C-alpha positions in Angstrom: -2.1 -10.8 -48.2 0.8 -8.4 -48.8 -1.7 -5.4 -49.3 -3.4 -6.1 -46.0 -0.1 -6.7 -44.2 1.3 -3.2 -45.8 -2.1 -1.5 -44.6 -1.8 -2.8 -41.2 1.9 -2.0 -40.7 1.4 1.5 -42.1 -1.5 2.0 -39.5 0.5 0.4 -36.7 3.5 2.8 -37.6 1.3 5.8 -37.5 0.1 5.0 -34.0 3.1 6.1 -32.6 1.6 9.6 -32.8 -0.4 8.8 -29.9 2.8 9.4 -27.9 2.4 13.2 -28.7 -0.5 13.2 -26.1 2.1 12.2 -23.3 4.7 14.6 -24.7 2.2 17.6 -24.5 0.7 16.7 -21.2 4.0 16.0 -19.6 5.1 19.7 -20.9 2.1 21.1 -19.4 2.4 19.4 -16.1 6.1 20.4 -16.1 5.1 24.1 -16.7 2.5 23.7 -13.9 5.2 22.5 -11.4 7.5 25.3 -12.4 4.7 27.9 -11.5 3.7 26.3 -8.3 7.4 25.9 -7.3 8.1 29.7 -8.2 5.2 30.6 -6.1 6.3 28.5 -3.1 9.5 30.5 -3.1 7.9 33.7 -4.1 5.5 34.0 -1.1 7.9 33.4 1.8 10.5 35.6 0.3 7.9 38.3 -0.3 6.8 38.1 3.4 10.6 38.2 4.6 11.3 41.3 2.5 8.0 43.1 3.9 9.4 42.3 7.5 12.8 43.7 6.6 14.4 40.5 6.8 13.6 39.8 10.6 12.2 36.5 11.1 11.8 34.1 14.0 13.4 30.6 14.1 10.0 29.1 13.2 9.7 31.3 10.2 13.4 30.5 9.3 12.4 26.9 9.3 9.2 27.5 7.1 11.3 29.5 4.6 14.0 26.8 4.3 11.2 24.2 4.0 9.6 26.0 1.2 12.7 26.5 -0.7 13.6 22.8 -0.3 10.2 21.9 -1.4 10.4 24.2 -4.4 13.8 22.6 -5.5 12.0 19.2 -5.2 9.1 20.5 -7.5 11.7 21.8 -10.0 13.4 18.6 -10.1 10.1 16.8 -10.9 9.3 19.5 -13.5 12.7 18.7 -14.9 11.9 14.8 -14.9 8.9 15.7 -16.9 10.6 17.8 -19.6 13.4 15.0 -19.9 10.5 12.5 -20.3 8.6 14.4 -23.0 11.7 15.2 -25.0 12.8 11.5 -24.8 9.5 10.3 -25.8 9.4 12.8 -28.7 12.9 11.8 -29.9 12.2 8.1 -29.6 8.8 7.8 -31.1 8.1 10.9 -33.3 11.2 12.6 -34.6 14.6 13.9 -33.8 14.8 17.4 -32.6 16.9 19.3 -35.3 17.3 22.4 -33.3 18.9 20.4 -30.4 21.4 18.6 -32.6 22.5 21.6 -34.6 23.2 23.6 -31.4 26.8 23.1 -30.7 26.5 24.7 -27.2 23.8 22.3 -26.1 24.4 20.0 -23.3 24.4 16.1 -24.1 22.1 15.6 -20.9 19.1 15.7 -23.3 20.5 13.5 -26.0 18.4 10.5 -25.8 19.1 7.6 -28.5 17.3 4.7 -26.8 14.9 3.6 -24.1 17.8 2.8 -22.0 19.1 6.3 -22.2 15.8 7.8 -21.3 15.6 5.4 -18.3 19.0 6.3 -17.1 18.5 10.0 -17.3 15.3 9.7 -15.4 16.5 7.5 -12.8 19.5 10.1 -12.1 17.0 13.0 -11.7 14.6 10.8 -9.7 17.4 9.9 -7.2 18.1 13.6 -6.8 14.3 14.2 -6.1 14.4 11.5 -3.6 17.7 13.1 -2.0 16.1 16.6 -1.8 12.9 15.0 -0.4 15.0 13.2 2.3 16.6 16.5 3.1 13.3 18.4 3.2 11.8 15.8 5.9 15.1 15.5 7.7 15.2 19.2 8.6 11.8 19.1 10.1 12.3 16.1 12.4 13.4 16.9 16.1 16.1 14.5 16.9 15.8 13.8 20.7 17.5 10.5 21.2 20.9 9.1 19.9 18.9 6.4 18.1 17.0 8.9 16.0 20.2 10.6 15.0 21.6 7.2 14.1 18.7 6.6 11.7 19.5 10.0 10.2 23.2 9.0 9.7 22.0 5.6 8.2 19.6 7.4 5.8 22.5 9.7 4.7 24.8 6.6 4.2 22.3 5.0 2.1 21.7 8.1 -0.2 25.5 8.3 -0.4 25.7 4.6 -1.6 22.9 5.3 -4.1 24.9 8.2 -5.5 28.0 6.1 -5.6 26.4 3.3 -7.5 24.6 5.6 -9.9 28.0 7.0 -10.9 30.1 4.0 -10.7 30.2 3.4 -14.4 31.4 6.8 -15.2 
């Protein structure tokens, strides 16, 4: 029975390597998002340079929307990098280069699933804030009630930020 238990536990322990698929595909998705976000900024900026920096108010709104949308994509790409690094460190192995680098930030130091969740939650909150901002700049506020809704949304975001940093 002990032999069967050792064989099964060895097999079970080695299945942690399945996480490598999530690590690799998260990195691939992150790279894709970085490219898409960069193109989302490059195209309107290139158009702006071609016109000698003369744009209409509609084009200005499009440029700002593109840049804010790209920031959103960069943040999501960052979530995917943090996710892949965290999974790798939790299930596969510590990243020796990250631990030996004295200049590296502790933002990527993940020692437990709770650390990973906390770091991801903070970046996801930032994504939500940027997405809110992206939609808020495109809305036409015609009544005082709509402006009040905007203020309530900003207040909720401020409270979310406050409570996410309260324990620091």
